[in-house]
ROTITOR-59537 format. One record per residue (C-alpha): residue in one letter; x, z, y. Coordinates in steps of 0.001 Angstrom, whole numbers, plus 500000, padded with zeros to 6 digits. Layout:
N
AXZY/...
This chain:
962
M500088499863499806/D501580498743503649/P501837501516506178/P499275500395508313/A496462500730505485/A497521504521504623/K496570505058508600/R493832503872507831/S492789506140504847/R490611508901504996/G492162512037506248/C495017510438507835/P496027512058511759/A494391509629514526/G496927510164516412/P497441511077520375/E494649509885522726/E495450506955525392/R493949504971527891/N491449502475526504/A488817500473527910/G485711501990525873/A484776505376525996/G486929508258527804/A489090510902526465/V487601513055523811/R487868516754523679/G486370519788521808/R485710520332518526/G482965521080515804/R479477520174517181/P478502516684518672/E477813517934522138/A481448519041522653/L482874515608521568/L480601513861524188/D481390515866527119/L483178512724529488/S481341509630527539/A477503510728526445/K476025508125527861/R477999505094526711/V478286506563522844/A474178507082522714/E473919503866524352/N476441501562521482/W475824504211518518/A472431505381518801/F473658509151518464/E470390510689517720/Q469694509030514646/V473216510051513290/E473853513232514685/E473252515404511776/R475297513800509152/F477862512869512253/S478616516584512655/R479719517053509001/V482516514160509728/P486088515249510146/E487246515378514133/P489691512580513014/V486923509757512332/Q484423511465514901/K487654510273517387/R487727507317516130/I484134506717516352/V483766507663519924/F486691505337520495/W486387502505518358/S482950501241519319/F481677497860519604/P482728495565522839/R480070496560525351/S481066492935527522/E479480489639526746/R482137488234529129/E484731488294526124/I482214487191523236/C482115484095525755/M485564483533526046/Y486294483560522464/S483180481196521767/S484400478654524590/L487447476461525360/G486186476631529180/Y484802473325528962/Q482665472285532278/P480094469920531612/P478588467612534571/E477204469505537047/G473357470259536624/E473772469854532785/H474926472054529816/D475855471222526845/A474544472593524000/R477720472168521454/V479030475347523254/P479192477692520911/F478565480753523259/T475264478117524179/R474452478157520569/G474699481214519688/L472658482681522569/H469521479889521790/L470260481660518246/L469410484944519373/Q466665484450521720/S464734482500518964/G464621485045516783/A467364483548514232/V469409487015513247/D468111489698511022/R469223492178508114/V472046493809510668/L473916496681509360/Q476917498493510725/V478776500351508527/G481523502436510384/F483567499547512198/H482093496812510481/L479127494651511379/S477391492376509045/G473798490387509605/N472074487144508483/V471529484163510831/R469417481530510141/E469569477882511765/P467088475352511909/G468106472221509999/G467921468860511236/P464859466565510933/G464021466509507303/E466654469276506411/P465971472978504984/E466622476093507021/R470346476962506792/L471065480680506211/Y474474482213506707/H475927485876506424/V478217486897509070/S480721489701508715/I482414491662512091/S484987494063511861/F485809495833515665/D488110498462516810/R488345499615520547/C485707497521521858/K487407494491519955/I486383491934517424/T489335491959514922/S488171489651512098/V485579487530511737/T484125485622508397/C480814483080508175/G479349481222505568/C479284478516508065/D483219478035507312/N483365476239510501/R487282475866511448/D487613476040514880/L489552477941517813/F487086480399518374/Y483663482241516959/C481199480416516153/A477726480127517221/H476377482305514331/V479017485138515146/V478301484964518900/A474597485422517702/L475151488653515775/S477552489824518259/L474854489700521276/H472664491184519018/R474858494595518411/I475299494348522417/R471727493456523693/H469783495380521015/A471989498428519228/H469274500855518802/Q467585498136516395/V471007498325514675/E470970499991511000/L473934502359511113/R476190504145508747/L479200505921508650/P482310504877507379/I481855503882503487/S484828506686502659/E482090509431504399/T479446508658502205/L481589508271499243/S482906511871500168/Q479629513444499550/M479343511844495730/N479785513821492619/R481626511960489993/D478701510774488329/Q477727508866491432/L480992507620492003/Q481084506478488189/K477790504749488887/F478211503319492416/V481649501947491075/Q479772500457487938/Y476860498807490214/L479339497671492181/I480981496136489807/S478133494971488059/A476629493303491285/H479988491250491801/H481784491145488441/T482946487422488506/E484828487971492028/V485936491551491375/L486652492282487918/P490240491513487465/T490841493632490811/A488859496446489747/Q491063496612486456/R494301496368487854/L493354499458490196/A491686501321487077/D495432500742485535/E497360501839488736/I495265505006488861/L495071506031485159/L499128505754485596/L500358508875487252/G503431507889488652/S502322504938490412/E502551504009493984/I498937504299494740/N498617508271493195/L501754508589495753/V499796508169498608/H497146510816500182/G493552509243500355/A492542505513500455/P492012502541502364/D488813502317504249/P487905499102506154/T484720500541507677/A486984503598509374/G488881501997512122/A492158501958512960/G494499505093514007/I494686505261518081/E498605504376517915/D498024501272516396/A498208498307518008/N494843496273518527/C493547492681519496/W490786490552519686/H490719488098516713/L492574484998517389/D492905481920514517/E496619481100514646/E496470478819512358/Q493876476598513995/I495381476713517501/Q498711475385515553/E496779472578514176/Q494645471630517072/V497697471942519628/K499534469684516660/Q496773467137516316/L496116467163520232/L499824466598521938/P500529462558520312/K497210461971521946/G498095463813525429/G498070460455527120/Y494587459930526437/Y491936461622528613/G490160463708526095/A493384465171524372/S494611466068527768/Q491597467727528830/Q491190469441525809/L495036470722526120/R494291471980529539/S491012473971528132/M493698475781526129/F496275476409528914/C492849477784531044/K491757479931528209/V495226481423528231/R494757481724531934/E491048483854531532/M493158486247529077/L495634487011531052/R492947487234534013/M491159489685531468/R494301491706530310/D493772490319527053/S497074490621524708/N496264487227522996/G497133485190526664/A500752486003525441/R499912485104521722/M498141482211521912/L500982481231524941/I503471481496522058/L501804479555519738/M501628476792521770/T504925476922522880/E506178476752518937/Q503706473322518637/F505004471989521837/L508377472295520736/Q507847470918516924/D506339467753518662/P508246464516516739/R508545462652519983/L510916465415521878/A513640464157519072/L513051460523519556/W513200460950522941/R516178462982523489/Q517828460138520965/Q517229457448522911/G517921458874526135/A514578458196527505/G511900460554529545/M508744461534528765/T505716460253529657/D504022461362532896/K501368463387530846/C503502465003528954/R505747466189531813/Q502446467543533566/L501529469388530124/W505124471019530170/D504858471952534045/E501442473961532877/L503308475436529837/G506193476735531865/A504074477878535157/L501973480196532318/W505068481326531495/V505768482570535166/C502246484377535156/V503045486402531893/I506671487261532243/L505546488640535921/S502455490202534887/P502553493820536259/H500747495007533280/C503050493973530337/R505188497041528461/P508507496484528964/E509418496169525587/E507101492877525546/R508909491646528557/T511689492058526549/S510628489891523503/W509532487141525389/L512625486467527349/Q514410486849524305/L511702484095522745/L512537481830526188/S516363482301525688/K515629480957521962/W513535478315523009/D515890477026525793/K519081476663523603/L517334474257521319/D518268470557521496/V515068468888521377/C514076471575524368/P513280469100527365/L515268469488530742/E513229470268533726/E513151466631535047/G511683465763531584/N514648463372531203/Y517061463446528671/S519474461276530333/F519247462793534079/D522536463309535362/G522080462916539104/P524744463034541739/S524824465905544058/L523120465920547358/Q525739467727549611/P526819465668552222/T530535464814552627/A532298466254555939/A532647462570557603/L528655462489556746/I527784465857558219/P494524492074528136/E527131461684561601/L523964463190560766/L524836465983563573/Q525001462872565951/K521804461353565062/G519989464514565298/S520277465559561417/T521772468314559658/C522767469511556054/I520838471925553978/T521521475134552179/N518320474723550206/M518809472032547624/E516213473739545146/G512873474212547284/W510419476598546071/V507431474380546278/G507808471699543270/H510270473784541598/P509581473295537377/L508514477214537593/D506448476806540350/P507060480576541891/I504721479834545272/G501990478698543403/C501981481602541129/L502505484263543161/C499688482928545487/R497164482599542615/A498128486125541274/L497278487408545216/L494077485220545739/E493299486709541859/A493131490076543618/C490850489047546385/R488281487099544472/L484858488022544399/E483261486631541422/E479663487222539921/E480532488218536203/T477205487150535018/L477246483373536158/A480585483216534684/I479301484217531107/Y476080482338531095/P476200478676530781/D472561478581531300/S472621480665534636/G472101477186537119/P473487474148538086/E474312475080541394/K478274475227541714/R479638477895543276/K481988478142545916/V485088480734545451/A484775483779547918/Y487228486133548385/Q487753489732550189/H490470491410551849/V491952494102549327/P494260496353551108/V497750496513549587/P498623499901548295/G501458501909550772/S501239499550553512/P498532499762555713/G497138497047557544/E497675494354554793/S496514492983552258/Y496637490820549634/L494814487971550831/A496783487297554031/M499749487949551887/A498688484981550164/L498395482897553109/E501965484064553964/V503323483129550715/A501707479485550666/L502820478792553999/L506588480106553444/G507057477702550478/L505264474880552131/G507064475203555532/Q510327475809553656/Q513537472991554788/R514491471910551319/A515522468835550100/L513779466121548212/P514787466072544403/E516309463251542883/G513904461524540178/L510632460394540388/Y508576463096538548/A510557465718540418/Q509170463973543455/D505778464041542387/K505820467509541271/V506596468237544996/V503604466034545965/R501117467648543383/N502346471102544019/E501987470946547451/E498593469265546820/Q497494471924544533/L498884474902546910/L496887473345549809/A493534473249547809/L493896476797546895/L494353477631550788/E490928475538551687/E488741477494549459/V489409480613551754/E487432480937554553/L489688481988557843/D488396484576559746/E490329486579562333/R492605488159560622/L493815485432558716/V493592483326562070/Q496404485759563385/V498385485440559880/L498131481501560711/R499010481889564154/K502207484144563202/Q503201482049560538/A502901479011562672/G505500480216565464/Q507800481133563141/L508243477949561428/L508559476060564627/E511266478346565626/G512820478956562331/G515763476562562290/P517578475305559824/F515149477333557291/S512174475919558602/G510875472258557702/F509650472052561384/G512854473154563130/E514202470934565952/V517226469736563532/L516305468332560047/F518689467021557022/R517857463216556455/E516569464153553221/S514482467115553386/V510669467038552210/P508301465987555231/M506061468505556651/H503227465859556776/T500610467495554562/C501384470785555800/A501094470232559134/R497344468624558590/Y496192471515557131/L497792474009559595/F496480471470562495/T492868471427561264/A492921475227560813/L494515476095564390/L492992473527566497/P489599475705567220/H491373478714567652/D495055477610569622/P494801473558570326/D498241473623571915/L499959475267569337/A498351473083566783/Y499506469774568510/R503139470973568822/L503286472136565613/A501460469041564276/L503888466641566193/R506854468183565254/A505771467318561696/M505353463741562684/R509153463155561761/L510456461554558693/P514097462150558792/V515056459451556170/L513681456555557899/E514721457839561670/T518421457748560435/A517959454278558566/F515877452525561768/P517017454239564856/A514603454452567812/G513700451274569610/E515465449313566874/P512737447263564681/P513986447298560722/S515447443996559697/N512042443771556952/P509595446289558486/L507353445795555267/D510158447134553014/S510108450973554548/I513396451863552816/M516482450430552954/S519315450838550728/N522037453806551551/R523820456465550703/F521404458412549171/P519109458415546323/R516118456498546537/W512690457929547597/F510514456905544932/I507252458642546726/L508151456957550006/G505038454993550482/H502715458489549423/L504930460273552088/E504113457317554895/T500522457581553757/R500085461229554713/Q502394460732557726/C499620458421558930/E496677460716557457/L498047463168559632/A498589461002562913/S494819460048562673/A493746463416562222/M495758463926565522/L494109461181567028/T490757461778566495/A490501465279567432/A492356464498570615/K489387462125571959/G488416462869575149/D492044464248575994/P494643461888577720/K497380464275578027/W497432464733574479/L496700461050573203/H499520459689574778/A501889462567573349/V500550461300569949/L500678457512570273/G504371458335571551/S505287460179568392/I503359457538566269/Q505398454623567755/Q508745456308567174/N507971457957563614/I505718455587561803/H507712452819560677/S505188450459558482/P503265448153560051/A500420448566557474/L500176452121558166/L500188451497562060/F497359448556561726/K495443451448560057/L495540453645562835/A494893451049565298/Q491692450341563334/D490797454196563269/A491512454633566623/C489167451653567735/K486243453233565664/T486413456738566980/A486596455025570288/T483720453227570001/P480432455511568569/A477438453854567881/S475422456037570147/A477744457094572944/P479965455215575411/P483057453817574241/D486456456216574950/T488532453906576989/T492027456103576632/L491595455943573049/L490753452341573011/G493611451319575009/I495797452916572380/A494510451642569812/L495414448076571397/E498643449415571925/L498813450261568529/G498102446528567408/L500323445106569823/Q503214447040568210/V502317445717564828/M502050442340565722/R505711442468567542/M507051443935564110/T505273441484561661/L505831438538564023/N508855436785562071/T507661438257558791/M504645436972557450/T501809439072556031/W498724437970554015/R496961440444556297/R498210438724559612/R495048436424560156/E492917439773559701/M495294441453562481/V495145439019564831/R491332439077564691/W490980442636564881/L493523442203567886/V491359440061569906/S488237442016568737/C489854445255570038/A490869443597573379/T487314442200573969/E486030445618573581/I488300447387576387/G487214444077578771/P488258440625579700/Q491274441549581543/A492678442888578044/L492017439380576363/M493733437626579058/N496527439867579141/I497349439110575174/M496962435468575569/Q499065435541578842/N501997437055576430/W501626435433573496/Y505424434306572846/S505847437843571483/L502761438918569557/F501627435382567833/T503041432465566109/P501432429063568035/V499244428348565158/E497594432179565240/A497523432154569382/A495891428192569023/T493443428570566564/I492683432246566542/V493380433821569749/A492031431243572134/V489173430159569883/T487935433840568708/G488706434742572829/T486184431885574004/T483472432022571245/H479883432237572547/A479719435964571394/T482302436835572699/L481615435422576012/L478007437225575497/R479857440598574718/L481859440565577834/Q478913439509580012/L480962437681582537/D479742436018585543/A480517432233585921/A483682432865587996/R484895434791585745/R484063433275582801/E486011430004584157/E489017432124584807/L488694433439580828/W488277429499579711/A491752428363581922/C493845431261580276/A492525430031576693/R493518426331577971/T496715427362579359/L497649429112576257/A496486425853574089/L498804423656575884/Q502036426268575401/C501312426413571946/A500953422660571547/M504007421714573004/K505871424615571192/D504168423306567865/P502708419849568739/Q502269419234565016/N499976422029564063/C498439423085567661/A497953419803569093/L494545419238567586/P493416422774568288/A494144422212571560/L492751419198572455/T489542420480571417/L489715423573573481/C490699421432576125/E487570418791576048/K485720420161578704/N487949420077581225/Q489441416605582143/A492933417494583691/A493612419556580761/F492600416961577953/E495145414521579606/A497664417138579682/A497557418093575631/Y496570413877574784/Q500098413487576399/I502135416373574674/V500612414248571446/L502082411148572635/D505396412853574111/A505379414788570434/A505127411151568523/A508396409803569901/G509872413638568863/G509167413397565617/L505240413925564957/G504470412837561645/H502121409835560799/A499913412055558851/H499433414358562085/L498907410992564474/F496144409601562261/T494239413178562048/V494202413306566018/A493755409710566130/R490551409795563885/Y489651413300566271/M489859410571569086/E488079408245567849/H485022410874566375/R484993412052569919/G484076408224571476/L487741407625572681/P488726404433570372/L491144403318572435/R493405406153572552/A492407406788568589/Y493804403311568666/K496818404071570456/L497730406806568214/A497252405114565077/T499816402108566350/L502178405198566538/A501469406459563393/L501775403002561630/A505286402527563603/Q506438405529561099/L504638404488558121/S506294402571554912/I504251402302551426/A505747400685548727/F503724398231546438/N503673400063543814/Q502278402902545544/D498444402537545050/S497956406632545311/H500070406997548643/P498222409249550846/A497915407238553938/V496275404296552336/N492642405297553659/D494269405870556730/V495841402867557300/L492682401172555880/W490757403089559155/A493312401795561066/C492680398579560305/S488713399173560732/L489212400492563938/S491114397445565251/H488861395068564039/S486287396508565465/L487952396610568850/G487786392905569206/R489838389971570061/H491293390908573387/D494351393384574016/P492901396803574651/A493021397390578090/P495310400162579585/G493813403120581369/V491288406129579809/G488443405037578278/P485073407671578659/L484113409709576208/G480950407719574917/A480406404318572746/R483050401986571577/R483912398841573923/A481716395561572834/A483872393199571624/K484001390135569749/P486034390818566235/L489564390021566043/G491000387379563736/A493182387736561103/D495055384567562433/R496491387088565336/A498089390246565634/P498044392401564217/L495562391699561439/C497799388604560626/Q500926390864559688/L498576393470557753/L496857390324555763/D500716388830554826/A501687392047553645/A498415392488551809/V499228388898550236/A502785389793549402/A501680392890548105/Y499896391136545077/I502287388560544610/T505183390930544001/P503588393187541110/S501828390192539362/H505338389220538516/S506370392641537771/R503352393218535647/L503431389848533428/T506685390548532479/H505820393362530116/I502170392727529434/S500499393262526134/P497209391459524859/R495064394649525252/H495725394402529366/Y494953390770529676/S491317391405530883/D492651393901533344/F494975391575534624/I492012388861534854/E490401391283537566/F492886392232539386/L493739388190540167/G490172388357540974/K490909391081544060/A494052389113544919/R491829386076545511/E489685387872547846/T492373388864549725/F494192385682549829/L490787383562551124/L490793385629554472/A493837383872555172/P492543380400557296/D494205378353554447/G493858381033551445/H492545378591549342/L495731376745549537/Q497915379735549011/F495895380952546036/A495619377730544277/Q499843377429544545/F500040381067543709/L498109380346540313/E499807377169539511/N503180379108540156/L502210381728537605/K500877378856534660/Q504632377393534612/T505867380381534772/Y504649382210531947/K503103379069530176/G504173381035526964/K501687383572527214/K499115380708525919/K496076382940525584/L496808384877528755/M496645381457530679/L493776380388528597/L492119382844530200/V493246382562533693/R492144378942533603/E488703379848532484/R488367382554535148/F489971379882538093/G490274376554537091/
């Protein structure tokens, strides 16, 4: 018999009294009245003492003491905790699959009966309705308990899971809620002590007879040992009693199925990349936190089991062998594991010997080869960031500095700030226990509420204020951004988690004073603060923290809020890469190659910087002083055109509410930001440029006609000629724009004149792409139209291609200016050269159109001068015997003769019919000439003589053409 069994034997000393979550200390001897002096009410409620008082008085004192202490659990919260993994169903729904919910429904439906408590052992039957067409099922449940804790459970459903099944929940809740209905018996050893020899023999024989197939071998073995005088069983005083409870000095904890925990983690880990498996593992982490919150020793026990399974993950050895890093999901799970160990080790409620054993375990695990590094990458071996002397239950000249905090508190693998902040907030949390226990209590999502809890020995201090201070100390610490993608991502996630915690705290006057004090200290913190005047270029930016502080301080101290946020707008790594006033060579690529490691999360950090700036712009609406201060900070610190454009859009939207007059100052700032974006991206075209240009015109229109004319007059530094001519000038003079501006005739003409001047300038700079838009825009002004036409003529001599000349020529013809169209067409034809075999040349249709235009103008040479905008001049059609049609006709005839010989050289019989059709088209062209009939006849005779060997083909030619 092992020692614990011996301790549970009848008559063993109970040991010293200890502090216990159950009943209070017991004093006195003899009658029950003396035993109940400190806990009469609780014991009576749980044990229905009046029913067993007479028999209880005869029980030896050690057993009496155990019965008082070792009562059944009274809190239903623990039952819920051990029957749910913390699963949170969608809002407004309750998951019937959660064992606690099912057990509660079984209890409420009267499914529990035949409940019997023998000492510290509870048993009963639970009936569960079957499914459609299935019979009712009966399950026998047994529960052992010890000092308000369930220490073991068995159920006939054989449902192997991490926690209690619904049937165990139903029986446990029945015992708690209906204790007076439970039939109570003293521990079986006390009942046996009242029997004589005959009764005992009869009891044993009946017991064996009832269960002989199960217990007979065991009964015979025990009988043999008892009859053997020197056996071990005869050397121990008393006998074990599983219903008598444990000794006071024995360790006790809630029942936890260790094998199932190990098996579950083992199965889930390889699937950790999938959402469901990842959520289940996180639920298990949440369960550990819940246990720690309840000071349940199983929290550390469960965490040890999980850690051992994590270390047995076969992928760890594979990653180490390959020198590869973990997957992101796996890294996040290891981070949570490490954070939980910080909570366990730092718990003030653990015993020193427990902490020692845990530290030994951690040290042992750390020495394993497969234990992952903090970065989660086995091949990680990055360089130092220290700058050189020359660089320094350089930097100083540029306003930078070196740094001593190479490893920050926020983003640290063990998350010290997060753990401490959560611990302090937990001490201040107000939570209604009933809502946390019962999933059916209501669909509404409760907001966490906190209260000020005084710190013992520190008058005026509260844990809530300390939590806020701790979080701000960590977030505001000047620290180097760590190397490696995952380590940098961890910094971002830790910051967001901390700020999410702080945003749950409702600020009162006391906390506002803490904020103001901490904000002032951060501004004056020197090199230890991320808000100090001089920063190390590799330090973590303060944008996310500053946005929280700005929003929180703004209603109480606007001046401090703006000073802090403006100081935080810096992004030192870009300030040194792109000095103020010097635009980057490629502004769309924010980070240049330099001597320091890459910032993998730079895009995210720039987005946070933009969000801080947007928050300040929105808040400063109506305050020109702060608006201009924010604008200056934005122009100096934000280097991403896309983000500047977003800020400009946000500012314009904020400045023009639907139900109030626009804020002209904020509108001007939006326009200024848009102009900066135009200048930055002028030489690095992006797919968003057209959107940006259109928005800028719209923003200028909101401000007024003068702003619109200003961007037209200064277009050289903002737009390409194409953008200025096709978007700015056109959009700025549309009917919708003019209607929006509500201008009189004089101001409207002034705007039109500005647009025409812009168009002419663009046409001179880029006639190839802007000539046609300029002509279109200048149609209604004769002088401007003449100037645009002259630009086209000048450009034709300077290299304007035939395709563009034909396009403008067609435009002129369409606008009723055929003479000008003819002039441009002839200039285009002079540049054009089409070989005889280029049937699909893109200019063929243009040549045919030019011929048609020439023919329609008549026989006489076109008169000089500018024709009116109207119909074509009526004239006698040109003859084919005069230029320019005679040249075109000669070229066309030659174009038929030459390819005919080329085709006949290698012609096959299957192409004879195609060649005959080709000759038919050629004859039509020949006949256009005055002597075309003779020319065609000579051409055919030449073919017959040259290719007389192709008899069948020549026969076809004679049949068709004679």
